[in-house]
Every structure is written in structure tokens, then in C-alpha cells.
C-alpha positions as CSV (number, residue, x, y, z in Angstrom):
1,X,57.6,-258.9,-274.5
2,X,60.2,-261.0,-272.7
3,X,63.2,-259.5,-274.4
4,X,62.8,-256.0,-273.0
5,X,62.4,-257.4,-269.5
6,X,65.7,-259.4,-269.9
7,X,67.4,-256.3,-271.2
8,X,66.2,-254.2,-268.2
9,X,67.4,-256.9,-265.8
10,X,70.9,-256.9,-267.4
11,X,71.1,-253.1,-267.3
12,X,70.1,-253.1,-263.7
13,X,72.7,-255.7,-262.8
14,X,75.5,-253.8,-264.7
15,X,74.5,-250.6,-263.0
16,X,74.7,-252.3,-259.5
17,X,78.2,-253.7,-260.3
18,X,79.4,-250.4,-261.6
19,X,78.2,-248.6,-258.5
20,X,79.8,-251.2,-256.2
21,X,83.2,-251.0,-258.0
22,X,83.1,-247.2,-258.2
23,X,82.6,-247.0,-254.4
24,X,85.2,-249.5,-253.6
25,X,82.7,-251.6,-251.6
26,X,85.3,-254.4,-250.9
27,X,88.1,-252.1,-250.0
28,X,89.0,-251.2,-246.4
29,X,88.2,-247.7,-245.3
30,X,91.0,-245.2,-245.6
31,X,93.2,-244.8,-242.5
32,X,92.7,-241.6,-240.5
33,X,95.3,-238.9,-241.1
34,X,98.4,-239.3,-238.9
35,X,98.7,-236.6,-236.2
36,X,101.4,-234.0,-236.9
37,X,104.5,-235.4,-235.1
38,X,105.9,-231.9,-234.7
39,X,102.9,-231.0,-232.5
40,X,103.5,-233.9,-230.1
41,X,104.2,-232.6,-226.6
42,X,107.0,-234.6,-224.9
43,X,106.9,-235.2,-221.2
44,X,108.1,-232.2,-219.2
45,X,111.2,-232.5,-217.0
46,X,113.0,-232.7,-214.9
47,X,113.8,-236.2,-216.3
48,X,116.7,-238.5,-215.9
49,X,119.3,-238.7,-218.7
50,X,121.5,-241.4,-220.2
51,X,124.9,-240.5,-221.5
52,X,126.3,-243.0,-224.0
53,X,130.0,-242.9,-224.4
54,X,130.9,-244.1,-227.9
55,X,134.5,-245.3,-228.3
56,X,136.5,-242.8,-230.4
57,X,133.4,-240.8,-231.4
58,X,132.0,-238.9,-228.4
59,X,128.9,-238.8,-226.3
60,X,125.2,-239.1,-227.0
61,X,122.9,-237.6,-224.3
62,X,119.4,-238.9,-224.1
63,X,116.5,-237.6,-222.0
64,X,114.6,-240.5,-220.6
65,X,110.8,-240.4,-220.1
66,X,109.6,-242.5,-217.0
67,X,106.1,-241.0,-217.4
68,X,105.9,-242.4,-220.9
69,X,107.4,-245.9,-220.3
70,X,108.2,-246.4,-216.6
71,X,109.1,-250.1,-216.7
72,X,111.2,-249.7,-219.9
73,X,113.2,-246.8,-218.3
74,X,113.6,-248.8,-215.1
75,X,114.9,-251.8,-217.0
76,X,117.3,-249.8,-219.2
77,X,118.6,-247.8,-216.2
78,X,119.2,-251.0,-214.2
79,X,121.1,-252.6,-217.0
80,X,123.2,-249.5,-217.6
81,X,124.0,-248.9,-213.9
82,X,125.1,-252.6,-213.6
83,X,127.5,-252.2,-216.6
84,X,125.6,-254.4,-218.8
85,X,126.0,-252.2,-221.9
86,X,129.8,-251.6,-221.5
87,X,131.6,-253.1,-224.4
88,X,128.5,-253.8,-226.5
89,X,128.3,-252.4,-230.1
90,X,125.8,-250.9,-232.4
91,X,125.4,-254.2,-234.3
92,X,122.7,-253.0,-236.8
93,X,123.0,-249.8,-238.7
94,X,120.7,-248.6,-241.5
95,X,121.3,-245.1,-242.9
96,X,118.3,-242.8,-243.0
97,X,116.5,-245.1,-240.6
98,X,118.1,-246.1,-237.3
99,X,121.0,-247.5,-235.3
100,X,120.5,-250.5,-233.0
101,X,122.5,-251.8,-230.1
102,X,122.3,-253.3,-226.6
103,X,123.1,-256.9,-227.4
104,X,125.6,-258.6,-225.0
105,X,126.5,-261.1,-227.8
106,X,128.1,-258.2,-229.7
107,X,130.9,-258.1,-227.1
108,X,132.7,-261.2,-228.5
109,X,134.6,-261.7,-231.7
110,X,131.9,-263.8,-233.3
111,X,129.5,-261.6,-235.3
112,X,127.2,-264.5,-236.3
113,X,125.0,-264.3,-233.2
114,X,124.8,-260.5,-232.9
115,X,121.2,-259.4,-232.5
116,X,120.1,-262.5,-230.7
117,X,121.1,-261.8,-227.1
118,X,119.6,-260.2,-224.1
119,X,119.7,-260.2,-220.3
120,X,117.7,-263.3,-219.8
121,X,114.3,-261.7,-219.3
122,X,111.7,-259.8,-221.3
123,X,109.7,-256.8,-220.3
124,X,106.1,-255.7,-221.0
125,X,105.3,-253.5,-224.0
126,X,104.6,-249.8,-223.2
127,X,103.3,-248.5,-226.5
128,X,102.2,-244.9,-226.6
129,X,101.1,-242.2,-229.1
130,X,104.6,-240.8,-229.1
131,X,105.9,-240.6,-232.7
132,X,109.1,-242.2,-234.0
133,X,110.8,-239.0,-235.1
134,X,114.5,-238.3,-235.5
135,X,116.4,-238.7,-232.3
136,X,113.9,-241.0,-230.5
137,X,115.1,-243.8,-228.3
138,X,112.9,-247.0,-228.5
139,X,113.0,-250.6,-227.5
140,X,113.7,-253.3,-230.1
141,X,111.5,-256.4,-230.1
142,X,110.9,-259.6,-232.0
143,X,107.8,-258.4,-233.7
144,X,105.5,-260.1,-231.1
145,X,104.1,-259.0,-227.8
146,X,106.3,-258.3,-224.8
147,X,109.6,-259.4,-226.3
148,X,111.7,-256.3,-225.5
149,X,114.7,-256.9,-223.2
150,X,118.0,-255.0,-223.5
151,X,118.2,-254.0,-227.2
152,X,117.3,-250.5,-228.2
153,X,117.5,-248.2,-231.2
154,X,117.9,-244.5,-232.0
155,X,115.9,-243.2,-234.9
156,X,118.0,-241.3,-237.4
157,X,115.2,-240.3,-239.7
158,X,111.4,-240.0,-239.0
159,X,109.9,-243.5,-239.2
160,X,106.1,-243.3,-238.9
161,X,105.8,-247.0,-239.9
162,X,107.1,-247.9,-236.4
163,X,104.5,-245.9,-234.5
164,X,102.6,-248.0,-232.0
165,X,104.9,-250.9,-232.5
166,X,107.8,-250.1,-230.1
167,X,108.1,-248.6,-226.7
168,X,109.5,-245.1,-227.0
169,X,111.3,-244.1,-223.7
170,X,113.7,-241.2,-224.6
171,X,115.0,-238.7,-227.0
172,X,118.4,-237.4,-227.9
173,X,119.2,-234.0,-226.5
174,X,122.9,-233.8,-227.4
175,X,125.1,-235.6,-229.8
176,X,122.8,-236.2,-232.7
177,X,125.8,-235.7,-234.9
178,X,127.3,-238.8,-233.4
179,X,124.2,-240.8,-234.3
180,X,124.6,-239.5,-237.9
181,X,128.3,-240.5,-237.9
182,X,127.4,-244.0,-236.7
183,X,124.7,-244.3,-239.4
184,X,127.3,-243.4,-242.0
185,X,129.8,-246.2,-241.2
186,X,130.4,-248.9,-243.7
187,X,128.3,-252.0,-243.1
188,X,128.0,-255.6,-244.2
189,X,124.6,-254.8,-245.9
190,X,123.8,-258.4,-246.9
191,X,125.1,-260.3,-243.9
192,X,128.0,-262.1,-245.4
193,X,130.0,-262.2,-242.1
194,X,127.1,-261.8,-239.6
195,X,123.6,-260.3,-239.4
196,X,122.6,-257.9,-242.2
197,X,123.6,-254.2,-241.8
198,X,126.3,-254.9,-239.2
199,X,129.2,-252.4,-239.2
200,X,132.4,-253.8,-240.6
201,X,134.4,-252.1,-237.8
202,X,132.8,-252.3,-234.4
203,X,131.1,-249.2,-233.0
204,X,131.6,-249.8,-229.3
205,X,129.6,-248.4,-226.4
206,X,132.2,-247.9,-223.7
207,X,129.6,-247.1,-221.1
208,X,126.1,-245.8,-220.4
209,X,125.8,-243.5,-217.4
210,X,122.4,-242.7,-215.9
211,X,122.0,-239.3,-214.2
212,X,119.0,-238.5,-212.1
213,X,117.6,-234.9,-212.3
214,X,119.3,-233.5,-209.2
215,X,122.6,-235.1,-210.1
216,X,122.3,-233.8,-213.7
217,X,121.7,-230.2,-212.5
218,X,124.7,-230.4,-210.1
219,X,126.9,-231.7,-213.0
220,X,125.7,-228.8,-215.3
221,X,126.4,-226.3,-212.6
222,X,129.9,-227.6,-212.0
223,X,130.6,-227.5,-215.7
224,X,129.3,-223.9,-216.0
225,X,131.3,-222.8,-213.0
226,X,134.5,-223.9,-214.7
227,X,133.8,-222.0,-218.0
């Protein structure tokens, strides 16, 4: 009578294993569905703007969001107002992803150290639930906490994998075609003469001008009066 008991025990064990495998007992639970980025409500204005003058290409206007990332906007505006970004380049360009700039090392003729520079200080992370969609301006970092400084990137194509990992502090309102043109330049993809994905011909930021809401409205009114 022992054989039937052994057979029953084996059958019960196999059934338990099959149930466990079928339910994925050792697998992590599925991630919750990502909110629809198109439904995200961006901070209402009036907000300050940044106008990037790109040498030989035109201007990119970006609405900044102090309510979303106050310290990040303050740091970026301070650097821009002090002329920190004048002469820097977009040193990292990946089509269908993003364009990155803001490194003072990119001002010189040595491409080997591009992507490693900053102003000499770091700022606190200001992550939010804002999505990394096309046109978003965000801070670059070293992949660890509170390592943002001066380098920033503009998203060319939706990048949900970056959500919650970078401080979003603005969004392009004019000149997205300039972003697309920069993303299309020829690059040193494998880093033979510098960091990977560096443009072969420098894409230079001549200047970044910061306009406060009242100043921006006055500028728009002056332009419209001349039309």
C-alpha cells in the first residue's frame, strides 16, 4: 500500500510546482500603467522664457517652469544671465532621442573633455511627475543623486525611460525645427575624436537670454506693433 501513497505525494508536488510556475510566483509584479503624457497639465503662466541663439541656425525659445523646479530654473537663469553658456556647444547629439549642451569644456578646441565640465557646484534634484516628451528641457546628471550642474538636454522624441530620473524645468515653445536640425547633424558616433555622439562640426550656442514675464510681454507687444 506504500506505492499509492508515494505516487500521491509526487502528484501533489508536481501540481504545486506547476501552479507556482504558472502564476509567476518568483517574478516581480507588473508595473502600473504609465499615465498618458498627453494628459499632463503643464504649469500655467506667465512664466519666464529662455531664448537660445544657435550660431547660423536660429533661435529656440523655451518656457521655464519655476513652480516645477525652482532651484533648477534659478541656477540655469543665473548661469545664462552671467554669460556662462555663451560659446558652449551641443556636445552630445542622438537623433530621435535628445540634444545635450551646457558644458564649459566645449568652448575650447579639445573635444576629449567635452561632457565633463560644469560651473564648480551641483544642485539638488527636483524630480517630478512631468513626462519627458518631445520639446522638454531637463537637467543632465551623472546618474547619481544631486549631480546636476550646468548641463541640460532637450528631448527630441518622447523618452519615457527618463521619467523620474531628471529634473524637467522647461519646454520648447518656438524653434523645435532648430532642435530637429541639430539632431540631424553628422556626429562622431563612436567617440573616435572625443565623447561618443559629438557633432563633427561644432553647434555653438552664441547666447542664452532670460526674459521675465513682464519683459517678454513688452517684447511681444513691440514686435507686433512693427508688423
